[in-house]
TILO-170891 format. One record per residue: residue in one letter; x, y, z of N, C-alpha, C in turn. Coordinates in steps of 0.1 Angstrom, whole numbers, padded with zeros to 4 digits, always signed. Atoms other than C-alpha are relative to their C-alpha. Layout:
BEGIN
AXYZXYZXYZ
...
end
This chain:
BEGIN
X+0001+0008-0013+1411+0972+2001+0014-0003+0005
X-0013+0004-0007+1439+0967+2026-0001-0015+0002
X+0000+0014-0001+1447+0931+2021+0003-0006+0014
X-0002+0004-0013+1458+0929+2057-0013-0001+0008
X+0013+0000-0007+1421+0934+2067-0007-0013-0003
X+0007+0013+0004+1411+0901+2050+0006-0011+0008
X-0004+0012-0007+1411+0871+2072-0003-0012-0009
X+0001+0011+0009+1418+0841+2050-0002-0013+0007
X+0001+0014-0005+1406+0805+2058+0011-0008-0006
X-0009+0009+0006+1428+0776+2052-0005-0004-0014
X+0005+0004+0014+1428+0765+2015-0009-0012-0001
X+0008+0012+0004+1402+0741+2001+0006-0005-0013
X-0007+0005+0012+1420+0718+1977-0007-0013-0005
X+0005+0012+0006+1407+0692+1953+0012-0008-0004
X-0011+0009+0004+1428+0662+1943+0005+0005-0014
X-0006-0004+0013+1452+0675+1916-0005+0013-0006
X+0006-0012+0005+1434+0708+1914+0005+0012+0007
X-0004-0012-0006+1440+0744+1923-0007+0000+0014
X+0005-0002-0013+1434+0753+1959-0007+0014+0001
X+0007-0013-0001+1409+0781+1967-0001+0004+0015
X+0000-0005-0014+1408+0803+1998-0012+0009+0000
X+0011-0008-0003+1378+0820+2013+0004+0010+0011
X-0004-0010-0010+1382+0852+2033-0012+0009+0003
X+0010-0011-0004+1362+0879+2051+0007+0012+0006
X-0006-0012-0007+1368+0914+2064-0010+0005+0010
X+0008-0005-0010+1354+0934+2092-0012+0008-0005
X+0011-0008+0006+1331+0954+2068-0011-0009-0006
X+0010+0009+0005+1310+0923+2059+0002-0005-0014
X-0003+0004+0013+1327+0915+2026+0005-0014+0000
X-0005+0013+0002+1336+0880+2014+0009+0000-0012
X-0010+0001+0010+1365+0870+1992+0003-0014-0004
X-0004+0013+0005+1375+0840+1970+0012+0003-0008
X-0012-0001+0007+1410+0836+1957+0007-0014-0002
X-0009+0012+0001+1434+0809+1944+0011+0001+0010
X-0011+0000-0010+1458+0800+1971+0013+0003-0006
X-0012-0005+0005+1490+0817+1966-0001+0013-0009
X+0003-0012+0009+1474+0845+1945-0011+0008+0007
X+0010-0007-0007+1454+0862+1972-0001+0015-0003
X+0000-0014+0004+1462+0896+1958-0011+0002-0012
X+0010-0001+0011+1438+0888+1929-0012-0008+0005
X+0012+0007-0006+1403+0880+1943-0013+0005-0005
X+0014-0003+0003+1366+0880+1937-0006+0004+0013
X+0006-0004-0013+1347+0899+1963-0015+0003-0002
X+0014-0003+0000+1310+0903+1972-0003+0000+0015
X+0004-0001-0014+1290+0904+2004+0001-0014+0006
X+0000+0013-0007+1291+0876+2030-0013-0008-0003
X+0013+0007+0003+1254+0869+2022+0001-0006-0014
X-0002+0006+0013+1263+0864+1985+0009-0013+0001
X-0008+0012-0002+1290+0839+1996-0008-0011+0006
X+0009+0010-0007+1266+0822+2019-0009-0007-0010
X+0009+0005+0011+1241+0818+1990+0007-0009-0009
X-0008+0008+0009+1268+0805+1967+0003-0014+0006
X-0003+0012-0006+1279+0779+1992-0012-0009+0002
X+0013+0007-0002+1243+0768+2000-0004-0006-0014
X+0004+0005+0013+1235+0765+1963+0009-0011-0005
X-0009+0011+0004+1266+0744+1956-0003-0012+0008
X+0003+0012-0008+1258+0721+1985-0014-0006-0004
X+0013+0005+0004+1222+0718+1971+0001-0006-0014
X-0001+0007+0013+1236+0705+1938-0002+0009-0012
X+0003-0009+0012+1230+0736+1916+0012+0002-0009
X-0012-0001+0009+1265+0734+1902+0005-0014-0004
X-0004+0014+0004+1267+0696+1897+0003-0001-0015
X-0002+0001+0014+1265+0701+1860+0014+0004-0005
X-0014-0005+0003+1300+0717+1861+0010-0011+0003
X-0009+0010-0004+1315+0685+1875+0003-0010-0011
end
């Protein structure tokens, strides 16, 4: 993937924690990376990212907190 094709959002940072960045590309893919390390990312479809975000908002990952 040409990293220049990824449009990264501003970092999401927790207090005293690593900052994560979400990105998308024109082909419908979504990316998650640690801010400052965008060359190493997890990628899937935008729909998969949407599902992940909705599930987290619904509390399905609360046991990890």
